[in-house]
C-alpha positions as CSV (number, residue, x, y, z in Angstrom):
1,M,-24.7,-49.9,0.4
2,S,-22.3,-49.2,-2.4
3,K,-19.2,-47.6,-2.3
4,T,-17.8,-44.6,-4.0
5,P,-14.2,-44.7,-5.3
6,L,-11.4,-42.4,-3.7
7,I,-9.6,-42.0,-6.3
8,P,-12.0,-40.3,-9.3
9,L,-13.1,-38.3,-6.0
10,L,-9.4,-37.1,-5.3
11,L,-8.9,-36.2,-8.5
12,L,-12.6,-33.7,-9.1
13,L,-11.3,-32.0,-5.6
14,I,-7.8,-31.4,-7.0
15,A,-9.1,-29.7,-10.2
16,A,-11.5,-27.7,-8.3
17,V,-8.6,-26.8,-6.4
18,L,-6.3,-26.0,-9.2
19,L,-8.6,-24.8,-12.2
20,P,-9.1,-21.0,-11.6
21,S,-12.3,-19.8,-10.8
22,P,-14.9,-17.9,-12.0
23,S,-14.5,-14.3,-12.2
24,L,-16.6,-11.0,-12.6
25,A,-15.5,-8.3,-14.2
26,E,-17.3,-5.1,-15.2
27,V,-16.2,-3.0,-17.8
28,K,-17.4,1.4,-17.2
29,T,-16.5,3.7,-20.6
30,L,-16.9,7.7,-19.0
31,K,-16.4,10.7,-20.5
32,I,-15.6,14.3,-18.7
33,T,-16.2,17.0,-20.4
34,N,-15.8,20.4,-18.4
35,D,-15.7,19.5,-14.8
36,A,-13.9,21.6,-12.9
37,R,-14.2,19.2,-9.3
38,P,-11.0,19.0,-7.6
39,M,-11.2,15.2,-6.7
40,I,-13.9,12.9,-9.3
41,L,-14.5,9.4,-7.9
42,F,-15.7,7.8,-10.3
43,E,-17.3,4.5,-8.7
44,K,-16.7,2.0,-5.8
45,F,-15.7,-1.7,-6.2
46,G,-14.6,-4.6,-5.0
47,F,-11.6,-7.3,-5.9
48,T,-10.5,-10.5,-4.0
49,H,-7.1,-11.1,-3.4
50,T,-5.9,-12.2,-6.9
51,G,-7.8,-9.7,-8.5
52,T,-6.6,-6.5,-11.1
53,V,-7.9,-3.6,-12.2
54,T,-7.1,-2.8,-15.7
55,I,-6.9,1.5,-16.5
56,T,-7.3,2.9,-19.8
57,V,-8.2,6.5,-20.3
58,S,-7.6,8.6,-23.7
59,A,-8.0,11.6,-25.6
60,V,-6.7,13.2,-22.6
61,S,-6.5,16.9,-22.3
62,V,-6.5,19.2,-19.7
63,T,-7.0,22.3,-20.0
64,S,-7.0,26.1,-17.2
65,S,-7.9,29.1,-17.5
66,L,-5.3,30.5,-14.7
67,S,-1.8,28.3,-15.8
68,Q,-1.5,25.2,-17.6
69,P,-1.7,22.9,-15.1
70,D,1.5,20.2,-13.8
71,P,0.7,17.0,-15.3
72,S,2.5,15.3,-12.2
73,R,-0.2,17.0,-10.2
74,L,-3.1,14.4,-12.3
75,G,-3.6,11.2,-12.3
76,F,-5.5,8.2,-11.1
77,F,-4.9,6.7,-7.8
78,L,-7.0,3.5,-5.4
79,L,-8.5,4.0,-2.2
80,S,-10.7,2.1,0.5
81,E,-14.0,4.3,1.7
82,E,-11.5,4.2,5.2
83,S,-8.7,5.9,3.1
84,L,-11.4,8.6,1.2
85,I,-12.1,10.1,4.8
86,Q,-8.6,10.3,6.2
87,V,-7.8,11.9,2.2
88,L,-10.6,14.4,3.3
89,L,-9.3,15.6,6.6
90,E,-6.1,16.0,4.9
91,L,-7.3,18.4,2.3
92,Q,-9.8,20.1,5.0
93,Q,-6.6,20.6,7.6
94,N,-4.5,22.4,4.1
95,P,-6.4,23.9,1.0
96,N,-2.7,23.4,-0.9
97,F,-2.6,20.2,-0.2
98,C,-2.2,17.4,-3.3
99,V,-4.6,13.9,-3.3
100,V,-1.6,12.4,-5.4
101,D,0.7,13.2,-2.2
102,S,-1.3,11.2,0.4
103,H,-0.1,8.6,2.2
104,Y,-3.7,7.0,2.0
105,I,-3.6,6.6,-1.4
106,N,-2.5,4.4,-4.1
107,L,-1.3,5.7,-7.1
108,L,-2.0,4.0,-9.9
109,F,-0.6,6.6,-12.5
110,T,-0.7,10.4,-12.9
111,F,-0.8,12.3,-16.8
112,R,2.9,12.7,-17.0
113,D,2.9,8.7,-18.0
114,L,0.5,9.6,-20.6
115,S,1.9,8.9,-24.5
116,P,2.1,11.3,-26.0
117,P,-0.3,13.5,-27.7
118,P,-2.2,13.6,-29.6
119,H,-3.0,9.6,-28.4
120,S,-2.2,11.1,-24.8
121,S,-3.9,7.5,-23.5
122,F,-3.0,5.1,-20.9
123,N,-3.3,1.3,-19.9
124,K,-2.1,-1.0,-17.5
125,S,-3.2,-3.6,-15.8
126,Y,-2.3,-2.9,-11.7
127,P,-2.9,-6.6,-9.1
128,E,-5.1,-6.3,-6.1
């Protein structure tokens, strides 16, 4: 019966704990033109407690036939499936409700945070 040296095995276990774990990412590119929906849900995704989400938008412009929209009322946010139900209930109960005011969302940024034209862009990573 051969004995396995404990020191190399212990070092291997320590290295496995300290080294970053493999990661998985997905990059989505989406162009939206002439979309009148009040809320556009992009994608379901998940991440671990050490995960991050990076949002990059560019060439953003918003037009309305009624009036110039308030950029602080337009933006990007994260929400769970459970929170989506709550947000939809808030909208149903109050048609004038703005989703960026909901405490069920994690507001990432509003269009007020965009760089000035002509770039009209935003790029930031968020730990989640």
